C-alpha positions in Angstrom: 0.0 0.0 0.0 2.7 2.5 0.9 4.9 2.0 -2.2 2.1 2.9 -4.7 1.1 5.8 -2.4 4.6 7.3 -2.5 4.9 6.6 -6.3 1.7 8.6 -6.9 2.8 11.4 -4.5 6.1 11.8 -6.4 4.2 12.0 -9.7 1.7 14.6 -8.5 1.9 18.3 -9.2 3.8 19.9 -6.2 1.8 21.9 -3.7 1.7 25.6 -4.6 2.7 25.0 -8.3 1.1 27.4 -10.8 -1.8 26.0 -12.7 -1.1 27.9 -15.9 1.8 29.6 -17.8 1.2 32.7 -19.9 3.8 34.1 -22.2 3.7 37.1 -24.5 6.0 37.3 -27.5 6.0 40.2 -29.9 2.4 41.1 -29.0 1.0 37.5 -29.1 0.0 35.7 -25.8 0.1 31.9 -25.6 -1.2 30.0 -22.6 -0.6 26.5 -21.2 -3.5 25.7 -18.9 -3.7 23.2 -16.0 -4.7 20.4 -18.4 -1.8 21.0 -20.7 0.7 21.1 -17.8 -0.7 17.9 -16.4 -0.3 16.1 -19.7 3.3 17.3 -20.0 4.1 16.0 -16.5 2.3 12.7 -17.1 3.9 12.1 -20.4 7.4 12.9 -19.2 7.2 10.7 -16.1 5.5 7.9 -18.1 8.4 7.8 -20.6 11.2 7.9 -18.1 11.7 5.8 -14.9 14.6 7.8 -13.7 12.6 10.2 -11.5 11.5 13.8 -11.8 14.8 15.2 -10.4 16.5 13.9 -13.6 13.8 15.2 -15.9 14.0 18.9 -15.2 15.7 19.7 -18.5 13.2 17.5 -20.4 10.4 19.3 -18.6 11.7 22.8 -19.6 12.1 21.6 -23.2 8.6 20.1 -23.2 7.0 23.3 -21.8 8.9 25.5 -24.4 7.9 23.2 -27.2 4.3 23.3 -26.2 4.4 27.1 -26.1 6.0 27.2 -29.5 3.4 24.9 -31.0 0.7 27.4 -29.9 2.6 30.3 -31.3 3.2 28.4 -34.6 -0.5 27.6 -34.8 -1.1 31.3 -34.8 1.1 31.9 -37.8 4.6 32.4 -36.4 7.2 31.6 -39.0 9.4 28.6 -38.5 12.5 30.8 -38.6 11.3 32.6 -35.4 11.5 29.3 -33.4 15.0 29.6 -31.9 14.7 33.3 -31.1 11.4 32.6 -29.3 13.0 29.7 -27.3 16.0 31.9 -26.5 13.7 34.7 -25.4 11.3 32.7 -23.2 14.0 30.5 -21.6 16.1 33.5 -20.5 13.2 35.3 -18.7 13.1 35.5 -15.0 9.4 34.6 -14.9 10.2 31.3 -16.7 12.8 30.4 -14.1 10.3 31.2 -11.4 7.7 29.1 -13.1 10.0 26.1 -13.6 11.3 26.2 -10.0 7.8 26.1 -8.7 6.2 23.7 -11.2 9.1 21.2 -11.4 11.1 21.8 -8.3 14.2 19.7 -7.4 13.2 17.8 -4.2 15.0 15.9 -1.5 13.2 12.9 -0.1 12.4 14.7 3.2 10.8 17.6 1.2 8.2 15.2 -0.2 7.6 13.6 3.2 7.0 17.0 4.7 4.6 17.9 1.9 2.6 14.7 2.8 1.8 16.4 6.1 -1.2 17.6 4.2 -4.0 15.0 4.7 -5.6 15.9 1.4 -2.4 15.0 -0.5 -2.2 11.7 1.4 -5.8 10.9 0.5 -5.3 11.7 -3.2 -2.2 9.6 -3.3 -3.9 6.7 -1.5 -6.9 7.0 -3.8 -9.3 6.6 -0.9 -7.8 3.3 0.2 -6.8 4.6 3.7 -9.4 5.2 6.4 -9.8 8.7 7.9 -8.0 7.6 11.0 -5.0 6.2 9.0 -4.7 9.4 7.0 -4.9 11.5 10.2 -2.2 9.4 11.8 0.2 9.7 8.9 -0.4 13.4 8.3 0.2 14.1 12.0 3.5 12.2 11.9 4.7 14.0 8.8 3.6 17.4 10.0 5.9 16.7 13.0 8.7 16.0 10.6 7.9 19.3 8.8 8.1 21.2 12.1 11.1 19.5 13.6 13.0 17.7 10.8 12.8 14.5 12.9 11.9 11.2 11.2 11.0 7.9 12.8 13.0 4.7 12.1 10.1 3.5 9.9 10.3 6.7 7.9 13.9 5.9 7.0 12.6 3.2 4.7 10.1 5.6 3.2 12.8 8.2 2.5 14.9 5.5 0.8 11.9 4.6 -1.4 11.3 8.3 -2.2 15.0 8.8 -3.0 14.7 6.1 -5.7 11.5 7.5 -7.1 12.7 11.1 -7.2 16.1 10.3 -8.8 19.4 11.9 -7.8 19.8 15.7 -7.3 22.2 17.5 -9.5 25.8 17.9 -8.3 28.1 20.8 -8.2 29.6 21.1 -11.6 32.9 22.9 -12.1 33.1 25.2 -15.1 35.9 24.2 -17.4 37.8 26.2 -20.0 35.9 26.4 -23.2 32.5 26.0 -21.6 30.8 29.4 -21.7 28.8 29.3 -18.4 29.8 32.9 -17.7 27.7 34.0 -20.7 24.9 31.4 -20.1 21.7 33.3 -19.3 20.3 30.2 -17.7 22.9 30.3 -14.9 21.5 32.6 -12.2 23.5 33.3 -9.1 25.7 30.2 -9.9 22.7 27.8 -10.4 21.6 26.4 -13.7 17.8 27.0 -13.7 17.2 24.0 -16.0 19.3 21.3 -14.3 19.5 22.8 -10.8 23.2 22.3 -10.8 25.4 24.6 -8.7 28.2 25.9 -11.0 31.7 26.8 -9.8 33.8 28.9 -12.1 37.1 27.4 -13.3 37.6 29.7 -16.2 39.9 32.8 -16.0 37.8 35.9 -15.9 39.7 37.4 -18.9 39.3 34.3 -21.1 37.0 34.6 -24.1 34.3 32.0 -24.5 32.9 30.6 -27.7 29.5 31.7 -29.0 26.8 29.1 -28.4 23.1 28.7 -29.2 20.1 27.7 -27.0 20.2 24.2 -28.6 23.9 23.8 -27.6 23.2 24.7 -24.0 20.1 22.5 -23.7 21.9 19.5 -25.2 24.9 19.9 -22.8 22.6 20.4 -19.8 20.6 17.3 -20.7 23.6 15.0 -20.5 23.5 15.3 -16.7 25.5 13.0 -14.4 27.6 10.1 -15.4 26.0 6.7 -15.3 28.5 5.4 -12.7 27.3 8.0 -10.3 23.8 6.6 -10.3 24.7 3.0 -9.4 22.9 2.0 -6.2 25.0 0.6 -3.4 24.9 -3.2 -3.1 26.4 -5.7 -0.7 27.8 -9.2 -1.2 26.2 -10.6 2.0 23.3 -9.2 4.1 22.6 -10.3 7.7 19.2 -9.6 9.1 18.6 -10.2 12.8 15.1 -9.9 14.4 13.8 -10.1 10.9 10.2 -10.6 12.1 10.1 -6.9 13.1 10.9 -5.5 9.7 8.0 -3.7 7.9 7.4 -4.4 4.2 9.0 -1.1 3.2 12.1 -2.0 5.1 12.3 -5.3 3.2 12.1 -3.2 -0.1 15.0 -1.1 1.2 17.1 -4.2 1.8 16.1 -5.8 -1.5 17.6 -2.9 -3.4 20.9 -3.5 -1.7 21.0 -7.2 -2.0 19.8 -8.1 -5.5 22.9 -10.3 -6.0 23.8 -11.0 -2.4 23.7 -14.0 -0.2 21.6 -13.6 2.9 21.5 -14.8 6.5 18.0 -14.1 8.1 17.2 -14.8 11.7 13.6 -14.5 12.7 11.0 -15.6 15.3 7.4 -14.8 14.1 6.2 -15.4 17.6 8.1 -12.2 18.7 6.9 -10.0 15.8 5.7 -6.5 16.6 4.5 -6.1 13.0 0.7 -6.4 13.0 0.3 -8.1 9.6 2.5 -11.2 9.6 1.4 -12.3 6.2 2.4 -9.0 4.6 5.8 -9.1 6.3 6.3 -12.7 5.2 5.4 -11.8 1.6 7.8 -8.8 1.6 10.6 -11.0 2.9 9.9 -13.6 0.2 10.0 -10.9 -2.4 13.3 -9.5 -1.1 14.9 -13.0 -1.1 13.5 -13.9 -4.5 14.0 -17.4 -5.9 17.3 -18.1 -4.2 17.9 -21.6 -2.8 17.1 -21.5 0.9 18.6 -23.6 3.7 16.3 -23.4 6.8 17.3 -24.3 10.3 15.0 -24.3 13.3 16.4 -23.4 16.7 14.6 -25.6 19.3 16.5 -25.0 22.5 15.7 -22.3 25.1 18.8 -21.4 27.1 17.4 -18.2 28.7 14.4 -19.2 30.6 14.0 -21.9 33.2 11.3 -24.5 32.5 8.9 -22.8 35.0 8.9 -19.5 33.1 9.0 -21.2 29.7 5.8 -23.2 30.5 3.9 -19.9 31.2 5.2 -18.3 28.0 4.3 -21.4 26.0 0.6 -21.0 27.0 0.7 -17.4 25.7 2.5 -18.5 22.5 -0.2 -21.0 21.6 -2.8 -18.2 21.9 -0.5 -15.7 20.0 0.6 -17.9 17.2 -1.5 -21.1 17.0 0.5 -24.1 15.9 3.9 -22.5 16.9 6.3 -24.9 18.6 8.0 -23.5 21.7 11.7 -24.0 22.2 12.6 -26.6 24.9 14.0 -25.1 28.1 17.2 -27.0 29.1 17.1 -26.1 32.8 14.8 -26.1 35.8 15.1 -24.6 39.2 13.9 -21.1 38.6 11.5 -19.5 41.0 7.8 -20.4 40.4 6.2 -17.5 38.5 3.7 -15.5 40.5 0.6 -13.4 39.5 -0.8 -10.9 41.9 -3.9 -8.7 41.5 -4.3 -5.0 42.2 -6.7 -2.2 41.6 -5.9 0.2 38.7 -5.1 3.1 41.0 -2.7 1.0 43.1 -1.1 -0.9 40.2 2.2 1.2 40.0 2.7 0.8 43.8 2.0 -2.9 43.6 4.6 -3.3 40.9 7.1 -1.3 43.0 6.5 -3.7 46.0 6.9 -6.7 43.7 10.2 -5.4 42.4 11.5 -4.5 45.8 10.6 -8.0 47.0 12.8 -9.5 44.2 15.9 -7.4 45.1 17.2 -9.9 47.8 16.4 -12.9 45.6 18.6 -11.9 42.6 21.9 -10.3 42.2 21.4 -8.8 38.7 18.9 -6.5 37.1 15.1 -6.5 37.5 13.1 -5.4 34.6 9.7 -3.7 35.2 7.8 -4.1 31.9 4.8 -2.0 31.2 2.2 -1.7 28.4 3.6 0.1 25.3 3.7 3.8 26.0 3.0 3.3 29.7 6.4 3.4 31.3 6.3 7.0 32.5 3.3 6.7 34.9 4.7 3.6 36.4 8.3 5.0 36.6 7.0 7.8 38.9 6.3 5.1 41.6 9.9 3.9 41.3 11.6 7.1 42.4 14.5 6.4 44.7 14.7 2.6 44.0 18.2 1.0 43.4 19.5 1.3 39.8 19.2 -2.4 39.4 15.5 -1.9 38.8 14.8 -0.7 35.3 11.3 0.5 34.1 10.5 0.2 30.4 7.6 -0.6 28.1 7.2 -4.0 26.4 8.6 -2.9 23.0 11.7 -1.4 24.6 12.3 -4.7 26.5 12.8 -6.6 23.2 16.2 -8.2 22.9 17.0 -7.6 26.6 17.1 -10.0 29.5 16.9 -9.6 33.3 17.5 -11.8 36.3 13.9 -11.1 37.2 11.0 -9.4 35.5 7.8 -7.7 36.7 5.1 -7.6 34.1 2.7 -4.7 34.7 -0.9 -5.1 33.4 -0.3 -8.1 31.1 -3.9 -7.9 30.0 -3.4 -4.4 28.6 -0.2 -5.4 26.7 -2.2 -8.3 25.1 -5.1 -6.0 24.0 -3.1 -3.0 22.8 -2.8 -4.2 19.2 -3.3 -7.2 17.0 0.3 -8.1 17.8 -0.4 -7.6 21.6 -0.2 -11.3 22.6 3.1 -11.7 20.7 4.4 -8.6 22.6 3.3 -10.2 25.9 5.1 -13.4 24.9 8.3 -11.4 24.4 7.8 -9.7 27.8 7.3 -13.0 29.6 10.5 -14.4 28.2 12.9 -11.6 29.4 13.4 -13.2 32.8 16.3 -15.7 33.4 15.2 -16.7 36.9 12.1 -15.0 38.5 8.9 -13.7 37.0 6.0 -11.8 38.6 2.9 -10.4 36.9 0.8 -7.7 38.4 -2.7 -7.6 36.9 -6.0 -5.7 37.3 -7.9 -8.6 35.7 -7.2 -11.7 37.8 -9.7 -13.9 35.9 -8.1 -13.2 32.5 -4.6 -13.6 33.8 -5.3 -16.9 35.5 -7.0 -18.3 32.4 -4.1 -17.3 30.2 -1.1 -18.2 32.4 -2.6 -21.2 34.3 -1.3 -19.7 37.5 -3.3 -19.0 40.6 -3.7 -15.3 41.3 -3.0 -13.8 44.7 -4.0 -10.4 46.0 -1.2 -7.9 46.3 -0.6 -6.7 49.8 -2.1 -3.3 50.5 
């Protein structure tokens, strides 16, 4: 869904672009209306797959050609063509039009423009709900205000970078190339290509006389092919592959078309809501390579007592999944205690403090996603061995003991909630305590008897 949305956003007329171009030449006015400008844009982008940043010269040529066709249809002589093109192309108003109608864009510029919900909706062609459009526009307006992007946006920026094509580079002037007399270089920038031009020609050197056609031909040559080659790798290692979004797989695919891959994943720990979409994106990235699959079946982290509780959640989260076999026993029996919602943070604090003399290492207090701050307030002044974080931040970590706060909330926060809870339960290497506001739900899920937390 996101890839076609971005493709259409790149092809759309930029926000604030003029919807017509009027030009007067020797008393005759010619006009390109919105429909004509849309056709020029559509035809250029349809013929070339290199992106609009590489098509600026072609866009200028196409606009000038369309203007000339109108003028010719009104009786202009063929011999006037080059003079007309020279005249219009050298005008400041044509440079202003071109910069606005066909701007050179960085990927982040387009992402900022998508802070407009109407632009998102048009690019999505109505396939996103109002809530989804609002969520995206809010995130990208934040990017427009602050310049900050999320880790998921990095993959979108990479996709946009490919769609836009490379920006022009600084091009040094060389002897014999008459950029000093080029009317299309304004303040050191070629208005057609967008290139910054540094002078390397002595000020007193005489340049050759050139025509509009000469300059446009030279500008159209652009960058060397070797500058546009994408970076690729011989071997790609992907850890925690279950958490990659489809757009992140597309980003990796571009860098590993001819690579060998090592992919480590556990679908049961995936925070990505749509497992099928993620699996399809991974399959597309890997292509038809021969695969050698190995299943890791041994659990070295958790004692059997904790592993048994986690296995019950796993069966609910990913039906049919086979839990790894714990190789050791002897951990403390997991406990579940009940508390009221208003006393939940304090109950979690007492549970963590009770664990301090039982373990020598760290104690993780794992909250619902986004819920770490309210709980952390109750932990002011506790030893630094006690660490408060939400369930997503706990991924990849391990603690001697873990206190799971409101497991029922973690499970219900998203379609991936039970998988997130499974991850939280498997962080402890020795002791596990859950503090719940819904003892019936917790007992049914974990198979453990629930006790009431001490007041």
